[in-house]
C-alpha positions as CSV (number, residue, x, y, z in Angstrom):
1,F,183.0,41.4,169.7
2,G,185.7,39.7,167.6
3,V,185.3,38.4,164.0
4,P,181.7,37.5,163.6
5,P,180.7,34.2,161.9
6,K,179.5,34.4,158.3
7,A,177.0,32.2,156.5
8,K,178.6,29.0,155.1
9,K,176.6,29.6,151.9
10,S,175.6,33.1,150.8
11,P,172.0,33.8,150.1
12,T,170.9,34.6,146.5
13,P,170.4,38.3,145.8
14,L,166.6,37.9,145.9
15,D,166.8,35.9,149.1
16,A,168.8,38.8,150.7
17,I,166.3,41.5,149.4
18,I,163.3,39.6,150.8
19,G,165.0,39.0,154.1
20,T,166.0,42.6,154.4
21,I,162.5,43.8,153.6
22,L,161.2,41.5,156.3
23,S,163.7,42.8,158.8
24,Q,162.5,46.4,158.7
25,N,161.3,47.7,162.0
26,T,161.4,44.4,163.9
27,N,164.0,42.1,165.5
28,D,165.9,39.5,163.6
29,K,164.1,36.6,165.3
30,N,160.7,37.7,164.1
31,S,161.9,38.5,160.6
32,Y,163.7,35.1,160.4
33,Q,160.4,33.3,161.3
34,A,158.6,35.3,158.6
35,Y,161.3,34.4,156.1
36,R,161.1,30.7,157.1
37,N,157.3,30.8,156.7
38,L,157.9,31.8,153.0
39,K,160.7,29.3,152.4
40,D,158.8,26.4,154.1
41,N,155.6,27.0,152.1
42,F,156.9,27.8,148.7
43,N,159.4,25.9,146.5
44,N,160.7,29.1,144.9
45,W,160.0,32.8,144.6
46,D,158.1,32.1,141.3
47,E,155.4,30.4,143.3
48,L,155.2,33.3,145.7
49,S,154.9,35.7,142.8
50,L,151.5,34.2,142.0
51,L,150.0,35.5,145.2
52,R,148.5,38.9,145.8
53,P,149.8,41.1,148.7
54,P,147.0,40.1,151.2
55,Q,147.9,36.4,150.6
56,I,151.6,37.1,151.2
57,E,150.8,39.0,154.3
58,K,149.4,35.9,156.0
59,Y,152.8,34.3,155.9
60,I,154.8,37.2,157.2
61,K,152.6,38.9,159.8
62,V,155.0,37.8,162.6
63,A,157.5,40.4,161.2
64,G,155.0,43.3,161.6
65,L,154.0,45.9,159.0
66,G,152.5,43.1,157.0
67,K,150.7,45.3,154.5
68,Q,153.7,47.4,153.6
69,K,156.1,44.4,153.5
70,S,153.8,42.2,151.5
71,K,153.3,45.0,149.0
72,A,157.0,45.6,148.7
73,I,157.7,41.9,148.1
74,Y,154.9,41.6,145.6
75,E,156.0,44.6,143.7
76,I,159.6,43.5,143.3
77,L,158.6,40.0,142.2
78,Q,156.2,41.5,139.6
79,S,158.9,44.0,138.4
80,L,161.4,41.2,137.9
81,K,158.9,39.1,135.9
82,K,158.0,42.1,133.7
83,K,161.6,43.3,133.2
84,H,163.5,40.0,133.0
85,K,160.8,37.4,132.3
86,T,162.0,35.5,135.4
87,V,161.9,35.9,139.2
88,T,165.6,36.1,139.9
89,L,168.4,38.7,140.4
90,N,171.2,36.4,139.4
91,H,172.0,38.6,136.4
92,I,173.5,41.3,138.7
93,K,176.3,39.1,140.0
94,N,179.0,40.3,137.7
95,N,177.9,44.0,137.7
96,S,179.8,46.7,139.5
97,D,178.8,47.9,143.0
98,E,177.4,51.1,141.5
99,E,175.5,49.3,138.8
100,I,173.9,47.0,141.3
101,L,172.9,49.9,143.6
102,T,171.4,51.7,140.7
103,E,169.3,48.8,139.5
104,L,168.2,47.6,142.9
105,T,167.1,51.0,144.1
106,S,165.0,51.4,140.9
107,Y,162.6,48.8,142.3
108,N,159.7,50.1,144.5
109,G,160.4,49.3,148.2
110,V,164.1,48.8,147.8
111,G,166.3,51.6,149.2
112,V,170.1,52.0,149.6
113,K,170.2,50.0,152.8
114,T,168.4,47.0,151.3
115,A,170.6,47.2,148.1
116,S,173.8,47.4,150.1
117,C,172.7,44.4,152.2
118,V,172.6,42.4,148.9
119,L,176.1,43.6,148.0
120,L,177.5,42.5,151.4
121,F,175.6,39.4,152.4
122,S,174.8,37.9,149.0
123,L,177.6,39.0,146.7
124,E,180.3,39.4,149.4
125,R,181.3,42.9,148.3
126,N,183.3,45.1,150.6
127,I,180.3,47.3,151.3
128,C,178.9,48.3,154.7
129,P,175.1,48.7,154.9
130,V,174.0,51.5,157.3
131,D,171.0,51.0,159.5
132,T,170.0,53.1,162.5
133,H,172.5,51.3,164.7
134,V,175.5,51.8,162.4
135,H,174.4,55.4,161.7
136,R,174.1,56.2,165.4
137,T,177.4,54.6,166.5
138,L,179.5,56.1,163.8
139,N,178.2,59.5,164.6
140,R,178.7,59.2,168.3
141,I,182.2,57.8,167.9
142,G,183.0,60.7,165.6
143,I,183.9,58.9,162.4
144,V,181.1,60.8,160.5
145,K,178.9,63.8,161.1
146,T,175.8,63.0,159.2
147,N,172.0,63.3,159.8
148,T,170.7,60.3,157.9
149,P,171.7,56.6,157.5
150,E,171.9,57.1,153.7
151,K,174.3,60.1,154.0
152,T,176.4,57.9,156.4
153,F,176.5,55.1,153.8
154,Y,177.9,57.4,151.1
155,E,180.3,59.0,153.5
156,I,182.0,55.7,154.3
157,L,181.6,54.2,150.9
158,N,184.9,53.1,149.4
159,K,186.7,54.0,152.6
160,I,186.6,50.6,154.3
161,P,189.8,48.4,154.0
162,D,189.4,45.4,151.8
163,G,187.8,42.4,153.5
164,V,186.7,44.3,156.6
165,A,183.1,45.4,155.8
166,H,181.3,42.3,157.2
167,S,183.1,42.5,160.6
168,F,182.7,46.3,160.7
169,H,179.0,46.2,159.9
170,T,178.1,43.3,162.2
171,N,180.1,44.6,165.2
172,L,178.6,48.1,164.9
173,I,175.2,46.6,164.9
174,R,176.0,44.6,168.0
175,L,177.5,47.7,169.6
176,G,174.3,49.6,168.8
177,R,171.9,46.9,170.0
178,E,173.8,45.9,173.2
179,I,175.7,49.0,174.4
180,C,175.3,52.2,172.3
181,K,171.5,52.3,172.6
182,P,169.5,55.4,171.5
183,A,168.6,56.2,175.1
184,N,170.8,55.4,178.2
185,P,173.8,53.9,176.4
186,N,175.9,51.7,178.6
187,C,179.1,53.7,178.0
188,S,180.8,52.2,181.1
189,V,181.4,48.9,179.3
190,C,182.0,50.3,175.8
191,P,185.3,49.1,174.3
192,L,185.5,52.4,172.4
193,K,184.8,54.9,175.2
194,K,188.3,56.2,175.3
195,I,188.1,57.4,171.6
196,C,184.4,58.1,171.4
197,K,183.5,61.7,170.8
198,Y,179.9,61.4,172.3
199,E,179.6,64.2,174.8
200,Q,176.6,62.8,176.7
201,K,178.2,59.6,177.9
202,N,176.3,57.5,180.5
203,L,179.1,56.1,182.7
204,T,176.8,54.7,185.3
205,V,177.8,51.0,185.8
206,S,175.0,48.7,184.6
207,N,174.8,44.9,184.6
208,K,171.9,44.9,182.2
209,Q,173.8,44.3,179.0
210,R,172.1,41.5,176.9
211,K,173.9,39.6,174.2
212,I,172.0,40.0,170.8
213,D,174.2,38.2,168.3
214,F,171.7,36.6,165.9
215,M,172.1,38.2,162.5
216,L,169.3,37.5,160.1
217,L,171.2,37.9,156.8
218,D,173.9,35.5,158.0
219,N,171.2,32.8,158.6
220,L,169.1,32.9,155.4
């Protein structure tokens, strides 16, 4: 897929966390609309922190799982106010990758994937987040042999050449969305089919491949 475009201006760490929470179990178009609903109705995250989860849910329902996502957003905003007296994560910018992962995953609703998205998309660290697409494609290709996305993340951590993580992550997501799907992968057009170790290749020629190149975290 070539070198994917990056955001001209990186989102703040808190922008990236909220965007990633909204992206869970939905497509990037829906999560982007939910994110814009928040940004267009509130001047800052301090204002949003004054709302209770049911009020937040009204703005993000287009992204699905409104109750869970509104609760996760509410809890991290309240945790930041309680711990740092302000609704921001800018204090983590100079911390090490490990320190950032440790702090972010200490907040309710923030897992390794969400924390690693902050590292890559907000702080431009050479870290590759692992979602279901990245996990599936890396296992099928044969780069890892793991049974959860989190295990895949730690398996490839610190093994990616400098400056490659964004392209690596984004291209694997597109590969998983467009070609290497969970069921009936379109292996006949896969650029990696010659080196892929997946034994159940579907080599039936299909013209149904659909371009899905909008990436939420590069558009916050």
